[in-house]
C-alpha positions in Angstrom: 79.8 115.3 88.7 83.5 114.7 88.0 85.2 112.7 90.8 88.6 113.6 92.2 91.4 111.2 91.6 92.1 108.7 94.4 95.3 107.1 95.4 95.0 104.1 97.8 97.9 103.5 100.3 98.4 100.0 101.8 101.2 99.6 104.3 102.4 96.0 104.3 104.8 93.8 106.2 104.7 90.1 105.4 101.0 89.8 104.6 101.0 88.2 101.2 97.8 86.2 101.6 95.6 88.9 103.0 97.1 91.4 100.7 96.0 89.4 97.7 92.4 89.6 98.9 92.7 93.3 99.7 94.1 94.1 96.2 91.5 92.0 94.5 88.8 94.0 96.3 90.4 97.2 95.1 90.6 95.9 91.5 86.8 95.3 91.7 85.9 98.9 92.5 83.0 100.3 90.6 84.9 103.6 90.2 88.6 102.8 89.4 91.2 104.4 91.5 94.2 106.3 90.0 96.7 104.1 91.7 97.2 101.6 94.5 100.5 102.1 96.5 101.7 99.1 98.5 104.4 100.2 100.9 106.9 97.5 101.5 108.0 97.9 105.1 110.7 95.2 104.9 108.7 92.2 103.6 110.4 88.8 103.4 107.5 86.8 102.0 105.7 87.1 98.7 104.0 90.4 99.3 106.0 92.3 96.7 105.1 89.7 94.1 101.5 89.9 95.0 101.6 93.7 94.7 103.3 93.5 91.3 100.7 90.9 90.1 97.9 93.3 90.8 99.7 96.2 89.1 100.3 98.2 92.3 103.1 100.7 92.8 105.6 99.4 95.3 107.2 102.0 97.6 109.9 100.8 99.9 110.2 102.1 103.4 113.1 100.5 105.4 112.2 102.1 108.7 109.9 99.6 110.4 106.5 100.7 111.7 103.2 101.7 110.4 103.7 105.4 111.0 106.8 105.4 108.7 105.2 103.1 106.1 101.9 105.1 105.9 103.7 108.4 105.7 105.9 107.1 102.9 102.8 106.1 101.0 101.1 109.4 101.5 104.3 111.2 100.3 104.3 109.1 97.1 100.6 109.5 96.3 99.6 111.5 93.2 95.9 111.5 93.5 93.9 114.5 94.8 92.5 112.3 97.5 94.7 109.8 99.5 92.7 106.8 100.8 94.2 104.4 103.3 93.4 100.8 104.3 95.3 97.9 105.8 96.8 94.9 104.0 94.1 92.7 105.5 91.2 95.1 104.8 88.5 94.0 102.3 86.9 96.9 100.5 83.3 96.9 99.2 82.9 97.7 95.5 81.5 101.2 96.1 84.3 102.2 98.6 86.4 104.4 96.3 83.4 106.0 94.5 81.7 106.8 97.8 84.9 108.5 99.0 85.3 110.5 95.7 81.7 111.7 95.7 81.8 113.0 99.2 85.0 115.0 98.6 83.6 116.3 95.2 80.4 117.5 96.9 82.1 119.3 99.8 85.1 121.4 99.0 85.6 122.1 102.7 86.0 118.4 103.7 89.5 117.7 104.8 89.2 114.0 105.8 86.7 111.2 105.8 86.5 108.0 107.8 84.1 105.1 108.5 83.7 101.9 110.5 84.8 98.3 109.9 83.2 95.0 110.5 85.2 91.9 111.5 85.2 89.1 108.9 85.9 85.5 109.5 83.5 85.4 112.5 79.9 84.1 112.7 77.5 86.9 111.8 75.8 87.0 115.2 79.2 87.6 116.8 80.8 89.8 114.2 78.3 92.6 114.4 78.3 93.2 118.2 82.1 92.7 118.5 82.7 95.2 115.7 80.4 97.7 117.3 82.0 97.3 120.7 85.6 97.7 119.3 84.9 100.6 116.9 82.4 102.3 119.2 84.9 102.3 122.0 87.6 103.7 119.8 85.5 106.5 118.3 84.1 107.4 121.7 87.4 107.5 123.7 89.5 109.1 121.0 86.8 111.6 120.1 86.7 112.7 123.7 90.5 113.1 123.7 90.8 114.8 120.4 87.7 117.1 120.5 86.5 115.8 117.1 86.0 112.6 115.2 89.2 110.5 114.9 90.3 108.8 111.8 90.3 105.0 111.7 93.4 103.7 110.0 91.8 100.8 108.2 89.3 103.1 106.5 90.3 106.7 106.0 90.8 109.3 103.2 92.2 112.9 103.2 92.9 115.5 100.7 96.5 115.4 99.4 96.7 119.2 100.0 96.0 118.7 103.7 98.6 116.0 103.9 101.2 118.3 102.4 100.4 120.9 105.0 101.1 118.5 108.0 103.4 115.9 106.7 106.4 117.5 108.5 104.5 117.4 111.8 103.5 113.7 112.1 105.6 111.4 114.2 106.6 109.1 111.4 109.8 107.8 113.0 108.0 106.5 116.2 106.9 102.9 115.6 104.9 103.0 118.9 102.7 105.7 117.6 99.1 105.1 116.5 99.5 106.7 113.1 95.8 107.3 112.5 95.4 109.1 115.9 98.6 111.1 115.2 97.3 112.1 111.8 94.0 113.1 113.4 95.8 115.2 116.0 97.7 117.1 113.4 94.8 117.6 111.1 93.4 119.4 114.1 90.0 120.3 115.4 89.5 123.2 112.9 89.6 121.1 109.8 86.5 119.4 108.7 86.5 115.6 109.4 83.5 113.5 108.5 82.4 110.1 109.7 80.2 108.1 107.3 78.6 105.0 108.8 78.0 103.7 105.3 81.7 103.7 104.4 82.2 100.3 106.0 85.1 97.9 105.2 86.0 94.4 106.3 88.7 94.2 109.0 90.6 91.2 110.4 89.8 90.0 113.9 93.5 89.4 114.5 93.7 93.0 115.6 91.9 92.2 118.9 93.0 88.5 119.2 95.0 87.9 122.4 95.6 89.8 125.6 99.0 91.0 124.3 97.5 92.6 121.2 94.9 94.5 123.3 97.5 95.7 125.8 99.7 96.9 123.0 96.9 98.9 121.5 96.1 100.6 124.8 99.8 101.3 125.4 100.2 102.9 122.0 97.0 104.9 122.4 98.2 106.5 125.6 101.7 107.0 124.2 100.3 108.7 121.1 98.2 111.1 123.1 100.9 111.9 125.7 103.4 112.6 123.0 101.3 115.6 121.9 100.8 117.0 125.4 100.6 119.7 126.9 99.7 121.6 123.7 97.0 119.1 122.8 95.5 118.4 126.2 91.9 117.4 125.5 90.4 120.6 127.1 92.7 122.8 124.9 91.6 120.9 121.8 87.9 121.2 122.7 88.4 125.0 123.0 89.6 125.1 119.5 87.0 122.8 118.1 85.2 123.5 114.8 81.5 123.7 115.5 79.8 120.5 114.3 83.0 118.6 114.0 81.9 115.9 116.3 82.0 112.1 116.6 79.5 109.6 115.2 76.3 109.0 117.0 74.7 105.7 117.6 72.6 105.6 114.5 73.3 105.7 110.8 74.1 108.5 108.4 77.0 110.9 108.1 78.4 113.0 110.9 80.9 115.9 110.8 
């Protein structure tokens, strides 16, 4: 089975150390990707040099914020599938191949996402903390969206779908959760799949400190409210594609 070409987009702002680890994990993929795009969102450290050392395409986006940086990367992508991770993500060797095979096997699949597991923590702590963090995200956002949300550290979508909605996303609003905004505009009628086996390593700094947690809650509400009243949860549920639900508590793939 021929796999579709995959472009990987990595937004980056002053993350040279973690970026090197991320790009090394992408270089070690069992199924090579078409390209890795590092979006320079105003880096002042050695991130650009790291990206160049690994042969990544560098796209500059002067407007600060992950929404602008991610959208710029998606715009520049040339692969049939656009995958996205963070500069501090660590990708398992089968990540790109697993993404490609699922899109190749299902022509109706618009987007794909999976969970993460915190690295840098003792194993007995990493597993329950990861499950609590991601489980809460998928449950709460799934209820608000009426379908499975995408997780920004670990997502992929068809480039054709991006081209349909790229003028709708709030790319100029730095307070927007870009993955939730993307999920909202992909809409409840496109097919979004959650694959529990598509797991990546994520940094614990995302939930370190009360200020970080408050910021995430504030941005989540801001993102949802910016799409109201048209996208009130009950309106989205009424338009929901049958079977386009959120992940359950056990393994396997879920639409």
